[in-house]
Structures are given as structure tokens and as C-alpha cells.
N, C-alpha and C positions, 0 to 999 in steps of 0.2 A: 540273538544270532550267535552271539560268541559261544552260548551253551551247546549248540547244535554242531559247531566246529569242534568243540572238545568231545562230543560223543562219537562223531565220525573219526576222529584221531584215535580214539580208545578203541574203537571197533578194529579200525586198520592195524593197530599194534597187536591186538589180540589175533586177528586173522593171520598176521605175518609171523607171529610166534608159532601159531597152530601149523601152518604150513611148513614153516621151516623144521619143525620138530617131528614131522612124519616118519622119516627114516630112523630117528633116535627111538621114537615110540614103537616102531615095528620091531627093532632089535630088543628092546626093553621088554615088549610084550612077550617075545620068544623066550627070553631069559627068565622073566619074572611077571606072569600075566596078573598076579593079585595087586602088584604095586600100580599097574596101569588101571586096572579096574577100580582100585581105591581112589586114584586120582581122578578119574572121570566122574566116579560117584561123588566124591568130596566137592569137586568144583560144581557140579549140577545142584547139589544140595545147598552149597553157600550162595550160589546165585539165586536159587529158588526161594531160600529164606529171606534174602535181602530184597528181592522183587515183591515178594508177599507183604513185607514190612513198608513198602512204598518208598524204597531208597532211590537215589538218583542213579542214572547209568553208571557214573564213576564208581559208586559204592558197590553196585551189583558186580562190575568187573572185579573190583578189589576183592569182594567177597568170594567169587568164583576162584581167583588165585589162591587165597588163603584155604578155602575149602579143599582145593586141589592138592594144595602141599600137606595139610593134615591128612586127608584121605589116603595120599600115597605113602606116608609114613605108616599109617595103621595097615593098609593093604599090604605093605611090604614085610610087615612083622607077623601077620596072621598066617599060619600054615593051613594045610589041607583039613585037618582035624578040627581046627578053629572054626574054619568056614563052614564045614558040615554041621557041627554043633550049633553054630548060629542060625543056619538054615533051618534046622530041625525046631529050634526054639521059635523062629518066626512062623513056621507052618502051625505050630501048637497055638501060638498067640492068635494068629488070624483066625484059625478054626474054632477054638475052644474058649478062648478068654473073654470075659466081660471087659468092657472099656474101663481102663484103669488097672487091669490085672496083668502083671508081668510074668513072662516065661523067661527063665534064666538058664544060662549055660556057664560052665566052668571047665576048663581043660586042666587037669591036675598035673599033666606033664610039663606045662610051661607056665602056669598061673594065669593065663589069659581068661578073661571072663566076659560076660555081657549080659544084656536083658534087652528084651523088646516088649513094649507095652502099647497095645491099642489105645488111641486117644479119642477116636471118633469112629462111629459106623454109619454108613449112609447107603442109599440105593439110588443108582442112576435113573435117568428116564428110560433107558433101554433094558432095566431090570437087573443090571449088574451091580453086585454089592461090592463096596469098598471100604477100606479101613485106614485111616490115617494113624500113625504110630510115631513113638519115640524109641530110639535104639541107643543103648550105651554100650561102649566096648572099653574094657579096662586092659591096657597093654603096658607092660613094665611099671605098673602102679599108677598110670596116667589115664584118667577118664576122658572119653571123647564122646560126644553126643551127636546124633543126627535125627532128621526127622523126614518122614516120607509118607507116601500112600501106596497101598496094595489093593489090587482089585482081583476078585475071583473071576477066572477064565471059564469058558464053557466046558472045558473038561475037568473042572473042579479044582485046579490048581491055582495058587495065587501069584500074581506077577506084580513086582515092584514097578510103579509107575513114575515115582520121583522120589 
């Protein structure tokens, strides 16, 4: 019974934080959308990895917070050219690479770099192809890793699922 109460309190704190930060997030997004997108992506990745690992709800919330912090820092530091190069590398990886083969990018103007490596390919029951992947981004000499899944859409493009 006590564990259920802790789960509800954690959820309530998380929702309170999210609602109270809406105005700040809107202003931040207008000023620097890459920081917001990095935060959201990092939080999702952190929570997803913890959930897949079978973590308790408390650890899932903590992983989401830590992932959001790391993602926000990375997103804040990547410029438009970095994001374009990373996106092109991802498209190459999903379209052309064998499982385990990385597509890399490197921005010589700022030293930021990264790679994306498909780790598993599978087909859903509806015929849609998906690829799990590992992404590494190096900013300021610090490596950051994330994991996710991308699925091919009807128009042939790849969409990040998680």
C-alpha cells in the first residue's frame, strides 16, 4: 500500500512541475527550440530505457529527469548545421546501413560530431519496417548516448518513435 502512495506522490509532483513550467517552456521554445526538444527527447529516452529495464516507478521518474537535463544541455549546444548533419546521418543509417554499421557526422566548424548505428531491424504486423538504433553525440569533448526506434512511413521517410 505504501508503494502505491509513493507512486501517486511522484506522479503528482511530476505533473505539478510540468504544468507550472508551461509558460517558461513556451518562452524557452520561442528563444531556443533545440533546448526544449533536447529536454523532451532526453526525458523520454531516460524514462523509456528505465521502463524497459524493469525499473521501479521512482527510478523511471528519476531517469526521465536526468535524461531531460542531459538532453537539454545537448540540445542547447547543437546548432542548425549539427542537427542537419545528424539528420542526414540518421537517414543514411536507416536506409543503407547493415545492423551494427554506423553513419557518422562531424561539424568541422565547432568540433561537434556523432554517429548513429542501427542495432536491430524488424517488421511490424502491418508490414511497416522499424529499426532500433544507438546514437552518440560528442559536444565539447563529452560523449552522450541515446537509444531509440525509427519506423519507415508510408511516404518512405523514417520517423523517430522513441
